[in-house]
C-alpha positions in Angstrom: -154.7 47.9 35.4 -157.3 49.8 37.5 -158.9 52.9 36.0 -157.2 55.5 38.3 -153.8 54.1 37.6 -154.5 54.0 33.9 -155.7 57.7 33.9 -152.5 58.8 35.8 -150.3 56.9 33.4 -152.0 58.5 30.3 -151.9 62.0 31.8 -148.3 61.7 32.8 -147.4 60.4 29.3 -149.1 63.3 27.6 -148.2 66.2 29.9 -144.8 65.2 31.3 -143.2 62.9 28.8 -144.5 64.6 25.6 -145.2 68.0 27.2 -146.4 71.1 25.5 -148.5 70.2 22.5 -149.4 73.5 20.8 -150.3 73.9 17.1 -146.6 74.8 16.5 -145.1 71.8 18.2 -145.6 69.5 15.2 -143.2 66.7 16.5 -145.0 66.5 19.8 -148.4 66.5 18.2 -147.1 63.6 16.0 -145.9 61.7 19.1 -149.3 62.3 20.7 -151.1 60.9 17.6 -148.9 57.8 17.8 -149.6 57.4 21.5 -153.4 57.8 21.2 -153.6 55.5 18.2 -151.4 52.8 19.9 -153.6 52.9 23.0 -156.8 52.5 21.0 -155.2 49.7 18.8 -154.1 47.8 21.9 -157.7 47.9 23.2 -158.7 46.2 20.0 -159.9 49.1 17.8 -159.2 49.7 14.2 -157.9 53.3 14.1 -158.6 55.8 11.4 -157.3 59.2 10.7 -158.8 62.4 9.2 -156.1 64.7 8.0 -156.5 68.4 7.2 -154.2 71.5 6.9 -153.8 74.6 8.8 -151.1 77.2 8.3 -149.3 75.0 5.8 -149.1 72.0 8.2 -151.0 68.8 8.4 -153.0 67.8 11.5 -154.9 64.7 12.3 -158.1 63.6 14.0 -157.7 60.1 15.5 -160.9 58.0 15.3 -161.9 54.6 16.6 -165.3 53.0 16.3 -167.3 50.6 18.4 -169.8 49.5 15.8 -173.4 48.9 16.8 -174.9 45.5 16.5 -178.5 46.2 15.6 -178.7 50.0 14.9 -175.2 50.9 13.6 -176.4 53.9 11.8 -177.3 55.7 15.1 -174.0 57.3 16.3 -172.7 58.8 19.5 -169.4 60.8 19.3 -167.2 61.0 22.3 -164.3 63.5 21.8 -161.5 65.3 23.5 -158.8 67.6 22.2 -155.2 66.7 22.6 -153.5 70.0 21.9 -152.4 72.7 24.5 -151.5 76.3 24.5 -147.8 77.1 24.5 -147.7 78.1 28.2 -148.6 74.7 29.6 -148.0 71.0 29.6 -151.7 70.7 29.9 -152.3 67.9 32.5 -155.9 69.0 33.1 -156.3 70.9 29.8 -156.6 68.5 28.2 -154.6 65.4 28.9 -157.3 64.6 31.5 -159.9 64.6 28.7 -157.8 62.4 26.4 -157.0 60.0 29.3 -160.8 59.8 30.0 -161.5 59.1 26.4 -158.9 56.3 26.2 -160.0 54.8 29.5 -163.6 54.8 28.4 -162.7 53.2 25.1 -160.8 50.5 26.9 -163.7 49.8 29.3 -166.2 49.5 26.4 -164.0 47.6 24.0 -165.1 44.2 22.8 -168.6 44.8 24.2 -170.5 46.2 21.2 -173.7 48.1 22.0 -176.7 48.1 19.8 -175.9 51.6 18.6 -172.5 52.9 17.4 -170.0 54.9 19.5 -167.1 56.8 18.0 -164.1 57.9 20.0 -162.3 60.9 18.5 -159.2 62.8 19.6 -159.0 66.3 18.1 -156.1 68.8 17.5 -156.5 72.6 17.2 -159.0 73.3 19.9 -156.8 76.0 21.3 -156.0 79.4 19.8 -155.5 80.5 17.1 -157.9 77.9 15.7 -160.3 78.1 18.7 -163.9 78.6 17.7 -163.2 78.7 14.0 -163.6 76.3 11.1 -159.9 75.3 11.5 -160.6 73.2 14.6 -160.1 69.5 14.3 -163.6 69.0 15.7 -165.1 71.3 13.1 -163.5 69.3 10.3 -164.9 66.1 11.8 -168.4 67.4 12.5 -168.5 68.9 8.9 -167.6 65.5 7.5 -170.3 63.8 9.5 -172.9 66.3 8.2 -171.7 65.8 4.6 -172.0 62.1 4.9 -175.4 62.4 6.5 -174.4 60.4 9.5 -177.2 60.2 12.1 -175.4 61.7 15.1 -177.6 61.4 18.1 -175.2 63.4 20.3 -171.7 64.4 21.1 -170.0 64.3 24.5 -166.9 66.5 24.8 -164.4 65.6 27.6 -162.9 69.0 28.5 -160.8 69.1 31.6 -162.1 66.4 34.0 -159.3 66.1 36.5 -159.2 69.0 39.0 -161.2 68.9 42.1 -161.1 70.9 45.4 -162.8 70.4 48.7 -161.9 74.0 49.9 -164.8 76.2 50.6 -165.1 79.0 48.0 -163.0 77.1 45.5 -165.7 77.2 42.8 -166.5 80.3 40.9 -169.1 81.2 38.2 -169.4 83.6 35.2 -172.6 85.2 36.5 -173.0 86.3 40.2 -176.5 84.8 40.7 -175.1 81.3 39.9 -173.4 81.3 43.3 -176.9 81.1 44.8 -177.9 78.1 42.7 -174.7 76.1 42.3 -172.1 74.6 44.8 -169.4 76.9 46.1 -167.0 74.0 46.5 -165.3 72.6 43.4 -165.7 68.9 44.2 -168.2 68.0 41.4 -168.2 67.4 37.7 -170.4 69.3 35.3 -172.2 68.7 32.0 -172.6 72.0 30.2 -174.3 72.6 26.9 -176.6 74.9 24.9 -180.4 75.0 25.3 -180.9 72.8 22.2 -178.9 70.0 23.8 -180.9 69.9 27.1 -182.8 66.7 26.3 -179.6 64.8 25.3 -177.7 66.2 28.4 -180.5 65.1 30.7 -180.6 61.6 29.2 -176.9 61.1 29.8 -176.9 62.8 33.2 -179.7 60.6 34.5 -177.8 57.4 33.7 -174.5 58.9 35.1 -176.1 59.8 38.4 -177.2 56.2 38.9 -173.7 54.8 38.5 -171.2 57.3 39.9 -170.8 58.5 43.5 -169.5 61.9 42.2 -171.9 64.9 42.4 -173.0 66.0 39.0 -174.2 69.5 38.1 -175.9 70.2 34.7 -176.4 73.5 32.9 -177.9 74.1 29.5 -178.0 77.8 28.8 -177.6 80.3 25.9 -174.2 81.2 24.6 -174.3 84.5 26.4 -173.2 82.6 29.5 -169.4 82.6 29.3 -168.0 79.1 28.9 -171.2 77.3 27.6 -169.6 76.6 24.2 -165.9 76.9 25.1 -164.7 73.6 23.6 -165.3 71.1 20.8 -169.0 70.8 21.4 -169.2 74.2 19.8 -168.2 72.6 16.4 -171.0 70.0 16.7 -173.5 72.6 17.7 -172.7 74.5 14.5 -174.1 71.6 12.5 -177.2 71.2 14.6 -176.0 68.2 16.6 -176.9 67.9 20.4 -173.6 68.3 22.2 -172.3 69.1 25.7 -169.0 69.1 27.6 -168.1 67.1 30.7 -165.9 69.5 32.6 -164.4 70.5 36.0 -165.2 74.0 34.9 -161.7 75.0 33.9 -160.6 78.5 35.0 -163.7 78.8 37.2 -162.0 76.3 39.5 -158.5 75.3 38.5 -155.8 77.9 39.3 -153.3 76.1 37.0 -155.3 76.8 33.9 -153.1 77.5 30.9 -150.0 77.8 33.1 -146.8 75.8 33.6 -148.2 74.5 36.9 -150.9 72.4 35.1 -149.1 69.2 36.0 -150.1 65.5 36.6 -149.7 65.7 40.4 -152.4 68.4 40.7 -155.2 66.0 39.5 -157.5 63.7 41.4 -157.4 60.4 39.6 -160.0 58.7 41.9 -162.6 61.3 41.1 -161.5 61.2 37.4 -162.2 57.5 37.5 -165.7 58.2 39.0 -166.3 60.4 35.9 -165.3 57.6 33.5 -167.4 55.0 35.4 -170.5 57.2 35.3 -170.0 57.9 31.6 -169.5 54.2 30.8 -172.8 53.4 32.4 -174.5 56.3 30.6 -173.1 55.3 27.2 -174.1 51.6 27.8 -177.6 52.8 28.6 -177.7 55.1 25.5 -176.5 52.2 23.4 -179.7 50.2 23.9 -182.3 50.6 21.1 
C-alpha cells in the first residue's frame, strides 16, 4: 500500500471508526492501543507497554524499538499522542501524528540503522493532563532519565495533515512573524526551544534534501505561544533536545478541537511528503 493511502486508512480508523478519544473514553483509548500495537506488530516490531495511572484509571504508552546495529545505546525517540479532547474526533489532532508515526515505523522496519529509534504513542497529551507530570510523554521521558538512556533527541509528530493554498491562511502568535514567515499555510514546520536548535537543524537539513514540501523551522523561547505545546515539552523538562513537526494547529486549521476535524479535511499527499522527509532524516541521523 502506498504511503498516502496508508495514512488515510490510519486517520480514518482512529477518527471515524474509533472516534473521540478523550481521557474519559477508556474503551476507545483501549481500542486505540490495540490498533496501534497491532499495526506495529504487523510491521515486524515487538511492542511494549508502559502503564501508569491518572484519576484512578490506567493508561498506556505504546512502544516499539528499531534497535541499532553498532551504537544501540544512542537513541532517537519519535512520538505522537493518540488522545483527543471531548469536542472532536481528532483527525488532524492527532490521528495525523499517529498515522505518520505508524507509516514511518513501517517504512523503517527491517532496515536497522546503526543507532536506535524508538516509536512511542502517548495518551494524556490533552487537558486536564496537558503540560503536567500526568502526561504519557512525561512518564516515558522520566523513565528514560531514570534509566540513564542516552537520548540524542525527540521528534514529536503533532498535527501534520492540514494544508491550505489560500492566501492569508497562515497566522502567527506574534505580529512581526508575518513579515518573516509565509502567509500561506502550505508548509510543514519544525518548532522547538532554543536548546534544541542544533538537533532541529540537523534533522531539518536532511528533511529538505528529500522532501518537496516547504519546511519552516523555529527555535524560540517558551514566551512564544505554541513553542512547547505538545509532548516535546515533557522531554525538554528532562534536558533532552526535542521539537515538534506540525502544521501549526490553530494558527492554520479552522477545525482545531472541533467536531469538524474529520479525515476528509486532510491532505494525504502532503502528509506523505512529511513522512518521506522524516524517513530520510532519521536514516541520516542513524549513521554513526
